[in-house]
C-alpha positions in Angstrom: 0.0 0.0 0.0 3.0 2.3 0.3 2.1 3.5 3.8 4.6 4.2 6.5 4.8 1.5 9.2 5.2 1.8 12.9 5.8 -1.6 14.6 7.2 -3.2 17.7 10.8 -4.2 17.6 10.4 -7.9 17.8 12.7 -10.7 16.5 10.6 -11.8 13.5 9.8 -8.2 12.5 13.5 -7.3 12.6 14.0 -9.8 9.8 11.7 -7.8 7.5 11.6 -4.2 8.8 14.5 -1.9 9.3 14.1 1.1 11.6 14.2 4.4 9.8 14.4 2.7 6.4 11.1 0.9 5.7 9.5 1.4 9.1 9.8 3.0 12.5 10.4 0.4 15.2 9.6 0.9 18.8 10.1 -1.1 22.0 7.1 -3.4 22.6 4.7 -1.8 25.1 6.4 1.6 25.1 3.5 4.0 24.7 5.7 7.1 24.7 7.8 5.7 21.7 4.6 4.8 19.9 3.1 8.3 20.2 6.4 9.9 19.3 6.7 7.8 16.1 3.2 8.4 15.1 3.6 12.2 15.7 6.8 12.2 13.7 5.0 10.7 10.7 2.1 13.1 11.1 4.5 16.0 11.0 6.9 14.9 8.4 5.3 14.1 5.0 8.6 13.4 3.3 9.6 10.8 5.9 6.1 9.2 5.6 6.5 9.0 1.9 10.0 7.7 2.0 9.3 5.0 4.5 6.1 4.0 2.8 7.7 3.8 -0.6 10.7 1.8 0.7 8.4 -0.7 2.5 6.4 -1.2 -0.7 9.5 -1.7 -2.8 10.8 -4.3 -0.3 7.5 -6.2 -0.4 7.4 -6.2 -4.2 11.0 -7.4 -4.4 11.1 -9.9 -1.6 7.7 -11.0 -0.3 5.3 -11.8 -3.1 3.7 -15.2 -3.5 6.0 -15.8 -6.5 9.0 -15.1 -4.3 7.8 -17.4 -1.6 7.1 -20.2 -4.0 10.6 -19.8 -5.5 12.1 -20.0 -2.0 10.2 -23.3 -1.3 11.3 -24.7 -4.7 14.9 -23.7 -4.0 14.9 -25.3 -0.6 13.4 -28.5 -1.9 15.8 -28.8 -4.7 18.8 -28.0 -2.5 18.3 -31.1 -0.5 18.6 -33.4 -3.5 
């Protein structure tokens, strides 16, 4: 969708999202960080656009169904 992401900094999320590049990551349960990140995105249209665009590019390049299918095929044929 090309929208900026604010997410909790968790192990699995860290494999996909990078703070300041394709998302803003906060400590889980930290309400102050959450409100600061949301406020930052509200106030900074360019940052919102940049993070959203980068997130969309990353998804299109790495997380489509076609990409997932290719990963499965690669792993299955690797074991042979």
